[in-house]
Steps between C-alpha positions, in 0.01 A plus 500: 500500500824305469611726217422809710703368795789418270489852359501652849800288602681602184435870558602470867828336398553775243426768759740341748774490238422863421535600864836322515606690192395823668715412801799445276457823311717737700696816448766652719375817664743785434694635801522868589808685380794504739588830664861600561582767760824668605529647849717805442536693825574833337690648205575850634561779533179526705420236762195281427187496718516132595614522864332533839605615846357189667796271571305192392422648159130576545317832498475801265743523210768769521789617285802292596783654700824332613580762763491246783538126512188297588320469732529877549499583129266403222468147366349348184122459513377141512242595238761578234515229233169333587373491142393235253414230753811507721563609859850641556631518858820668621686403819796628695634207702710439811392799708345271762147642476183284517404622151757592231523858381468600137810573291656846489515717187808685375565734208851526350821335614438132431707434190348671199144464629250754628219380725583167667384292799734391778501368856696696767574167671651358181243220482205548262215298351238552231209258451296485179176306546244446221130500584290184461478389138820681396866405464810715506831491317794686654695644208782723625622769738809709578715530812731796561740591783549834673840658446774422249601160632323175425321335791494129581137383491309175548185473286241222511173456311236255622162381381264586785434187703833340411802536729753405232615794284434492128786740442801598714774758448794601715742766380573867445230749403624799303518840663566691177226357274260220594480121480215350300335165569307349207313193618344187351320342795168416335160607631352448845144511639633563853751773418866586554716635782813708437743531791834679504742558785818705535662761718251749645296671231760513225320293232160594355257366238347666194310422177323187625318347202241220510218359288155398627276268297201270543561149627482245220180294527347196325336543158150642521226267368325713238281326238538630148190663335456208255501252788231697680284483184545124467416442862184711467388296197554171682308611807212624282479155334490333838208721602313433178527119530409511868180694421402250229563209735276639774245658266 
């Protein structure tokens, strides 16, 4: 009887050690591949079908037309760019309305670009918000001015939820080509806000590029096949001894 009890205690200690070993046997679960997107608002000569007549940017998609400034003309649809786990929102600011309008679309005339977004008030904002479980990296974009002369512009980029800008620029934006902004701001799970302000409607944005990826998580606890086999053997021995003891 004493020998049987000693054997049971030994096997229980062995099984406990085995379970600890199982807990320490971990592998890092692979993350999904990152997805990079570029919001190009048209390449010409035909206008793209990414606009809407609703001044807030909702409703059926239509081919864009710059014949009239918003809110009378067409604006970019709020649905454009909502791919790969990110919600993109476009805002025209400083018109004094309870809810901001969407940004206007224009074809040629802004530097060397075709298909750009602008605000008739001169104050514009774009928010990029990842969905739960995702993070976003803001990579780059272009600004271009209307007409031959450069336009003085104030640009600020924020992480959503933070009032202090991560990036600030104040200077001339080209009216003959375009000014590129390549960024290294890291990734954010809350998203980014791009704001630019200048004289009424003369600076627009194009080729907005960002990357969406899964949030990094802790290593997944996944026992290896050999560990599963050892644990099964130990548990079987425990059952065998227990049956003999009570038999």
